[in-house]
N, C-alpha and C positions, 0 to 999 in steps of 0.2 A: 570541636565539630559537633554540630547539632544532629539530632535524629533525622531531621528533614534532609540534611546534606547527605547522610548515609543512604537514605532511601532514594534520593535523587541519583546518587552514584550507582546504586544497584540497578535502577531502571536504565541508566545509560549503558550498562554492560550487556543487558539482554532486552533490548527494546524492540517492540513491534510498532509499526506506524500505520495509521490509516492515511493513505495518500490518494490524491486525485490525479488521475492520468488524463492528459488532454484527449478529448473524444477522437480526434484524428489518429492518435497513437494506439487506440484500443483496437488493434487488428492482429491477427495471428500470423507470425512469421514462420512458425513451425506448425504444419498442419496436424501433427500428432498431439499438439499441446492444447489445453483448454484455456490457457492464459498466455498472453504475449509477454515477452520480457519488458521490464520497466526501464525505459531509457530517459524519459522526462516525467517529472512529477512535482507535485506541491504537497508538502507535509501538512496534514490537517490536525492530527491528534496522535499522541503517544500512548502506548499501552504496555503493560508488564508481560502480557502473554498473547499468543495468537488467538486463543479462544475469546478473550475479552474484546479484541479488535473485531473479530468476525461477528460477535454478538452486537456490537455497536453498529457495524455496517448493515447487518440484517434489519435492525430497527430503522435505520435511515431509509432502506429500500421499502420497508412496510409503510413508513410514514408517507413516502412519495406515492405509493399505490393507494393508500387510504384516502389521501387528500384529493386524489383524482387529477393531479397535476402532472401532465406529461413532461413539462420542463423540470419539475422537481425529481421525477423518476429518472429522467435522462441524466441529470446531474448526479444523483445517487448511484447510478449504474457505472459511473466512471471512478467510483471509489474502490480501492483495493487494499488489502492488508499485506504488509511486507516487513520482513526483518531488516535490521541494519545491514546484514550481509547481502541481502538481495538488492539493497539500494546503493551499495558501494560500487563505485565505478569499476567495471570489469578491467582486469589487467590486459594490456595490449598483448596480443599473441603475435609472435613473429611470423611473417609470411614464409611460404615454402620457397626454398631456393632450388633452382633447376639443377 
């Protein structure tokens, strides 16, 4: 096993992802929350920590603003950082029985 395989394995254990959420899904289901739950997404890039992911996202937002492109800024605003656990499908909760 090479060193690269070990590093790749460790990244897989505690991964953070920059994901793109469809614009129509970027709405708040919970009024007390500032981020809607992620139900549909496209993985863009993997990171070892939340901080690295947020820094990369911040640069993407700054680039969109700096270039003066509304389309680029709109696209960058659909990017979110999420852990593997946040992206895992939620377990179905059984309904209440009368």
